[in-house]
C-alpha positions in Angstrom: -96.4 -10.5 98.6 -97.5 -7.6 101.0 -97.4 -3.9 99.8 -94.6 -3.1 101.6 -92.5 -5.8 99.6 -94.1 -4.2 96.4 -93.2 -0.6 97.5 -89.4 -1.7 98.1 -89.2 -3.4 94.9 -90.7 -0.5 93.0 -88.1 1.8 94.7 -85.3 -0.7 93.8 -86.4 -0.7 90.0 -86.6 3.0 90.0 -82.9 3.4 91.5 -81.6 0.9 88.9 -83.1 2.8 86.0 -81.8 6.3 87.1 -78.1 4.6 87.3 -78.2 4.5 83.6 -77.4 8.0 83.6 -74.1 7.4 84.5 -73.9 4.1 82.2 -75.0 6.3 79.1 -71.8 8.4 79.6 -69.4 5.4 80.0 -70.8 3.8 77.1 -70.8 6.5 74.7 -67.2 7.8 75.6 -66.0 4.3 75.1 -67.8 3.9 71.7 -70.3 1.4 73.0 -67.9 -1.1 73.5 -69.7 -4.1 75.5 -67.9 -4.8 78.9 -66.5 -1.2 79.3 -69.3 0.2 81.3 -68.0 -2.6 84.1 -64.5 -2.1 83.5 -64.9 1.6 84.3 -67.1 0.9 87.4 -64.5 -1.0 89.0 -61.6 1.2 88.1 -63.8 3.9 90.1 -64.2 1.3 92.8 -60.4 0.5 93.0 -59.5 4.5 92.6 -60.3 5.2 96.4 -60.1 3.5 99.6 -63.5 4.9 100.5 -65.0 3.5 97.4 -63.7 0.0 98.1 -65.0 0.2 101.9 -68.4 1.2 100.6 -68.5 -1.7 98.2 -67.7 -4.2 100.6 -70.5 -2.7 103.3 -72.8 -3.0 100.5 -71.9 -6.7 99.9 -72.6 -7.2 103.6 -75.9 -5.2 103.4 -77.0 -7.6 100.8 -77.0 -10.4 103.2 -78.6 -8.2 105.9 -81.5 -7.6 103.3 -82.3 -11.2 103.5 -83.8 -10.4 106.9 -84.7 -6.7 107.1 -87.0 -5.2 104.5 -86.1 -1.8 104.4 -81.9 -2.7 103.7 -82.4 -2.9 100.1 -83.9 0.6 99.9 -80.6 1.8 101.7 -78.6 -0.2 99.5 -80.3 1.3 96.2 -79.5 4.6 97.7 -76.1 3.9 98.3 -75.3 2.7 94.8 -77.0 6.1 93.5 -74.1 7.9 95.0 -71.3 5.6 94.4 -68.7 5.0 93.5 -68.0 8.5 94.8 -66.5 11.0 92.0 -68.5 9.0 89.0 -71.3 11.8 89.1 -74.5 11.9 87.1 -73.7 15.1 85.8 -71.0 15.3 82.7 -68.0 17.7 83.5 -66.0 17.8 80.5 -68.4 17.4 77.5 -72.0 16.7 77.0 -73.5 13.4 76.5 -75.3 13.3 73.0 -78.6 11.4 73.3 -78.4 10.0 70.1 -80.7 7.2 68.8 -78.0 4.5 69.3 -77.8 5.9 73.0 -81.5 5.8 73.5 -81.9 2.3 72.1 -79.2 1.1 74.5 -80.9 3.1 77.4 -84.4 1.7 76.6 -83.2 -1.9 76.2 -81.3 -1.4 79.6 -84.9 -0.2 80.9 -86.6 -3.4 79.7 -84.0 -5.8 81.1 -84.3 -4.0 84.7 -88.2 -4.1 84.6 -88.3 -7.6 83.5 -85.8 -8.8 86.4 -88.2 -7.1 88.6 -91.3 -8.4 87.5 -89.6 -12.2 87.4 -88.7 -11.3 90.9 -92.3 -10.4 92.0 -94.0 -13.6 90.0 -91.8 -15.9 91.0 -92.1 -15.3 94.4 -88.5 -14.1 95.3 -89.7 -10.7 96.5 -87.1 -8.1 96.0 -83.9 -10.2 95.7 -83.6 -10.2 91.8 -84.2 -6.5 91.8 -81.5 -6.1 94.4 -79.3 -8.2 92.5 -80.0 -6.0 89.2 -79.2 -2.8 91.3 -76.2 -4.1 92.6 -75.0 -5.2 89.2 -76.8 -2.6 87.1 -73.5 -1.3 85.2 -73.2 -5.1 84.1 -76.9 -5.1 82.5 -76.0 -1.9 80.9 -73.0 -3.9 79.1 -75.6 -6.7 78.0 -77.9 -4.1 76.4 -74.7 -3.0 74.4 -73.8 -6.6 73.7 -77.4 -7.6 72.5 -77.6 -4.4 70.5 -74.0 -4.7 68.8 -74.7 -6.5 65.8 -78.2 -4.7 65.1 -76.5 -1.3 65.4 -73.8 -2.6 62.9 -76.4 -3.7 60.5 -78.5 -0.8 60.9 -75.6 1.6 59.8 -74.8 -0.3 56.8 -76.7 1.6 54.2 -75.1 4.8 55.7 -71.4 3.5 55.2 -72.8 2.0 51.8 -73.7 5.7 50.7 -70.7 7.0 52.2 -68.2 4.4 49.8 -70.3 5.2 46.9 -69.9 8.6 47.2 -66.2 8.5 47.7 -64.9 5.8 45.2 -67.3 7.2 42.5 -65.2 10.2 42.6 -62.2 8.2 41.3 -59.4 10.3 43.2 -56.5 9.1 45.2 -57.2 8.1 48.6 -54.5 8.3 51.3 -55.4 6.3 54.6 -53.4 7.1 57.8 -53.0 5.1 60.8 -50.4 4.6 63.7 -50.1 4.5 67.2 -49.5 8.3 67.5 -49.4 11.4 65.3 -52.2 10.3 63.0 -54.0 13.7 63.3 -50.9 15.8 62.9 -49.8 13.8 59.9 -52.9 14.3 58.4 -53.2 17.7 58.7 -49.6 18.5 57.7 -50.2 16.4 54.6 -53.5 18.4 53.9 -51.7 21.6 54.4 -49.3 20.9 52.0 -51.4 19.4 49.2 -54.3 21.9 49.8 -51.6 24.4 48.2 -52.5 23.2 44.7 -55.4 20.8 45.5 -58.8 20.8 46.5 -58.4 18.2 49.2 -61.2 16.4 51.6 -59.8 15.5 55.2 -61.8 13.8 57.9 -62.3 16.4 60.5 -60.7 16.3 64.1 -60.7 12.8 65.3 -63.4 11.2 63.2 -61.3 8.2 62.7 -63.8 5.0 63.2 -66.2 3.6 61.1 -69.3 5.8 61.4 -67.2 8.9 62.0 -65.5 8.3 58.9 -68.7 7.6 56.8 -70.3 10.7 58.4 -68.0 12.9 57.6 -67.9 11.7 54.1 -71.6 12.0 53.5 -72.0 15.3 55.0 -68.5 17.0 54.0 -67.3 15.4 50.6 -67.8 17.6 47.5 -67.6 16.2 43.8 -64.8 18.5 42.6 -62.2 17.5 45.5 -59.2 15.8 43.8 -57.9 14.0 46.8 -58.9 12.3 50.2 -57.2 12.0 53.2 -59.0 9.7 55.9 -57.7 9.1 59.3 -58.2 5.3 60.6 -58.1 4.4 64.3 -58.6 1.1 65.9 -59.5 -0.6 69.1 -59.2 -4.1 67.9 -58.0 -6.1 65.1 -60.3 -6.4 62.3 -61.5 -2.6 62.6 -59.1 -1.1 60.1 -59.5 -3.9 57.4 -63.2 -3.3 57.4 -62.8 0.3 56.9 -60.5 -0.4 54.3 -63.0 -2.4 52.4 -65.1 0.4 51.5 -62.4 3.5 51.8 -60.0 1.4 49.6 -56.9 3.7 50.0 -54.4 3.5 47.3 -51.5 4.8 49.7 -51.5 3.9 53.3 -49.5 5.4 56.0 -48.5 4.2 59.4 -46.8 6.8 61.8 -45.4 4.3 64.1 -46.3 1.5 66.6 -46.2 2.4 70.6 -47.8 1.1 73.4 -51.1 3.5 73.1 -54.1 1.5 73.6 -52.0 -1.3 75.2 -54.5 -2.1 77.7 -57.2 -2.9 74.8 -54.9 -4.8 72.3 -52.9 -6.5 75.2 -49.6 -6.5 73.0 -47.4 -4.5 70.6 -47.5 -7.2 68.1 -51.4 -7.0 68.0 -51.3 -3.4 67.7 -48.8 -3.8 64.6 -51.1 -6.5 63.4 -54.2 -4.3 63.7 -52.4 -1.2 62.0 -51.1 -3.4 59.2 -54.6 -3.9 58.1 -54.4 -0.7 56.3 -51.6 -2.0 53.9 -53.7 -4.8 52.5 -55.6 -3.3 49.8 -53.1 -0.3 48.9 -50.8 0.0 46.2 -48.2 2.0 48.2 -47.3 2.1 51.7 -45.6 5.0 53.7 -44.1 4.2 57.0 -41.8 5.4 59.9 -38.5 4.3 59.2 -37.2 4.6 62.5 -39.7 2.0 64.0 -37.6 -1.4 63.8 -41.2 -3.1 64.1 -42.5 -1.7 61.1 -39.1 -2.1 59.0 -39.3 -5.5 60.0 -43.2 -5.8 58.8 -42.4 -4.0 55.6 -40.1 -6.7 54.3 -43.2 -8.8 53.8 -44.7 -6.0 51.6 -41.9 -5.1 49.4 -42.6 -8.0 46.8 -46.2 -6.8 46.3 -46.3 -2.7 47.4 -44.3 0.4 46.8 -43.0 0.8 50.3 -41.6 4.3 51.2 -39.4 4.6 54.5 -39.3 7.7 56.0 -37.1 8.8 58.6 -35.8 11.7 61.0 -32.6 10.1 61.8 -31.1 8.5 58.8 -30.4 9.8 55.2 -30.3 6.1 54.1 -34.1 6.2 54.5 -36.1 7.2 51.1 -36.9 10.6 52.7 -35.1 11.9 55.7 -36.2 15.3 57.2 -33.8 17.3 59.8 -34.6 19.6 61.9 -32.8 22.5 63.1 -33.6 26.3 64.9 -37.3 25.9 63.4 -36.6 24.8 59.9 -36.8 21.3 58.4 -34.5 20.0 55.7 -36.1 17.8 53.2 -33.9 15.0 51.7 -34.9 12.2 49.2 -32.9 9.6 48.5 -30.1 11.6 50.2 -30.7 14.8 47.8 -31.6 18.1 49.5 -35.0 19.3 47.7 -35.6 22.3 50.0 -36.7 23.2 53.5 -40.0 24.0 55.3 -40.3 26.2 58.5 -42.2 24.7 61.5 -42.0 23.5 65.2 -39.9 20.3 65.7 -43.1 18.3 66.7 -44.0 18.2 62.9 -40.7 16.5 61.8 -42.0 13.0 61.5 -45.5 14.2 60.0 -43.4 16.2 57.4 -41.1 13.3 56.6 -44.4 10.8 56.1 -45.9 13.7 53.9 -43.1 13.8 51.5 -43.4 10.0 51.5 -47.1 10.3 50.3 -46.0 12.8 47.8 -43.5 10.4 46.3 -46.0 7.6 46.3 -48.3 10.2 44.3 -45.6 11.4 41.9 -46.1 14.7 42.6 -43.4 17.5 42.1 -42.0 17.8 45.8 -39.9 20.9 44.9 -42.9 23.0 43.4 -44.9 22.2 46.6 -42.0 23.1 48.9 -41.0 26.2 47.2 -44.7 27.6 47.7 -44.9 26.6 51.2 -43.5 29.3 54.1 -44.5 27.8 57.5 -46.7 24.8 58.7 -49.1 25.0 61.8 -49.6 22.7 64.5 -52.9 20.8 64.9 -55.2 22.3 67.7 -54.3 21.3 71.4 -51.4 19.8 70.3 -48.4 21.5 71.8 -49.9 25.1 70.8 -48.2 28.0 72.6 -50.5 30.5 73.9 -50.7 33.5 75.9 -53.2 33.2 78.9 -55.7 36.0 80.1 -53.4 36.6 82.9 -50.2 36.8 81.0 -48.4 33.6 81.5 -47.5 31.1 78.5 -49.4 28.0 78.1 -48.1 25.1 76.1 -51.5 23.1 75.1 -51.0 19.3 74.8 -54.1 18.3 75.8 -55.2 16.1 73.1 -51.8 14.7 72.0 -50.5 12.5 75.3 -48.4 9.8 74.3 -45.0 8.5 75.4 -43.5 10.1 72.2 -45.3 13.4 72.4 -44.5 14.0 76.0 -40.8 14.2 75.1 -41.5 17.1 72.7 -43.7 19.0 75.2 -41.0 18.7 78.2 -38.5 19.8 75.7 -40.6 22.9 74.6 -41.4 23.7 78.4 -37.8 23.8 79.3 -36.9 25.9 76.1 -39.4 28.8 76.9 -39.3 31.4 79.4 -36.4 32.9 81.4 -34.3 32.6 84.5 -37.4 34.3 86.6 -39.8 31.9 85.0 -41.6 29.1 87.1 -42.3 26.1 84.9 -45.7 24.3 85.9 -46.6 20.6 84.7 -50.7 20.1 84.6 -51.8 16.2 83.7 -53.5 13.4 84.8 -50.7 11.2 82.8 -51.1 8.7 80.1 -53.8 6.3 79.6 -54.6 2.9 78.0 -51.1 1.3 78.2 -51.9 -2.0 80.0 -49.4 -3.5 82.2 -46.9 -0.8 81.3 -48.9 2.3 82.3 -47.6 2.5 85.7 -43.9 2.4 84.6 -44.5 4.9 81.7 -46.2 7.3 83.9 -43.5 6.9 86.7 -40.7 7.5 84.1 -42.7 10.4 82.8 -42.6 12.2 86.3 -39.1 11.4 86.5 -38.3 13.0 83.2 -40.4 16.0 83.7 -38.8 16.7 87.4 -36.0 17.7 85.3 -38.0 20.6 84.0 -40.8 21.4 86.1 -40.7 23.4 89.5 -44.4 22.3 90.5 -46.4 19.4 89.2 -50.2 19.5 89.3 -51.6 15.7 89.3 -55.4 15.3 88.1 -57.6 12.6 89.4 -56.8 9.1 90.6 -55.9 7.2 87.5 -51.9 7.7 87.5 -51.8 9.7 91.0 -49.6 7.0 92.5 -47.2 6.4 89.6 -46.5 10.4 89.0 -46.7 10.8 92.9 -43.9 8.2 93.0 -41.8 9.8 90.3 -41.9 13.3 91.6 -41.2 12.2 95.1 -38.1 10.4 94.4 -36.7 13.5 92.2 -37.5 15.9 95.2 -40.0 17.8 92.8 -43.2 19.7 94.3 -46.2 18.6 93.6 -50.1 18.8 94.6 -52.9 16.4 93.7 -56.6 17.9 92.7 -59.8 16.0 91.8 -60.0 17.5 88.7 -58.5 20.1 86.3 -60.7 23.1 87.0 -59.6 22.8 90.6 -56.1 22.8 89.3 -56.7 25.6 87.1 -57.9 27.6 90.1 -55.0 27.0 92.3 -52.6 27.7 89.5 -54.5 30.9 88.6 -54.0 32.0 92.0 -50.3 31.7 92.0 -48.9 32.0 88.5 -47.3 35.1 87.3 -46.8 36.4 83.6 -43.3 35.3 83.2 -44.4 31.4 84.2 -44.9 28.7 81.9 -47.7 25.9 82.1 -47.6 23.0 80.4 -51.3 20.9 80.0 -50.2 17.5 79.3 -53.4 15.5 78.7 -57.0 15.8 79.6 -58.7 12.7 80.6 -62.7 12.6 80.1 -64.5 12.8 83.2 -65.4 9.1 83.3 -62.2 8.3 84.3 -61.0 8.4 88.1 
């Protein structure tokens, strides 16, 4: 092999290693799940006609590279800048260079260099290295797959410390899961119980195995009297594993919906995964308006205390009725009192009362000491901008249930002079229903908004179709910053802007 071949091989290898910067971002934001780097790579390829064309051209160039020695360098250069839009620089948040991420990247480097050395020593020239460059996203996925069990075993002592710390306190533990309103319910319950108790609450959306362990190890105090743990899942078995060491006494399921349907394939799979939180609990609090949950709960009633909590029927154990900013609380059809708060909190208040019943607490005493409940940050918070217009911030709570409240709030605010704007990339992880649900969202929003600002390409076609068919003015922007810049140039103080969802920058 002459020097030209060696030089070409070295350049290809370096370019492949540089691409790790983009794969790191996807891997970390998708919780290091193997296969998701490749999945998002092809999502970007499909998102634009130009990306599809360039991908096709690079495949043709790979064939040409068998005859022209400098073509692989061109291919490597193209692969550094494509898919167009998936940049090296993060836009929404920094990539944290954790030890886990470093290990994954170092293994990726090792595999890439190993392939290049094999290409050199076996006499294939740059061919194997070029294949590694073309499929570098796949190689990063393999590094995640190879490290998966190692990472889990390595963190076991960290989880064991958290379990020992939590369970040695011998306090009631409440576990909360569901397809929506997990964080809101956790925060409402913490606000209510915090009136008379020192309550430990997992922060923000720390709801996976390591996030929960981290929050316990760093923040749990010996004098705390209750623990509220939010639990999320992307697959069957995750909540069961968390519950094996958290061991909740009361389990809450807020509802089942097509959130994460892309990962879990069916509502039945989502129900099974969420229901794992029930297995070790003595009491179960469920959304009594969810037919799937009610049907499943019949299997639990012989072994556990089940509390169904509704916002529509007083026949449920708990019912919370909302009117004019006030939530009336009924237990066994008896009015116990009222709590002030926005309509968004209705279900969370109902579930919180169910937890209090399970803990045998004096509900009236807590209610009498409570004035107003606050929403969680970025969940339909109503703010005033620097320019004077009103903002409804629902950046972190975008799901098919939550958007109804958002649009209702948007319609209620303002006056006859107000224009109403919607800024959204749509909703994601809805599997085969994603187009239909985003189309329905756009159609429903068209009854309220004067102009829609669509962000990115992920749901562009579904949203555009919904707005077009309802003759609603819309514009499409590459990212949220561009949309906000445009909005600030036209918005007036009397106008209302709804920010519905904000996708991370690894989404097209």
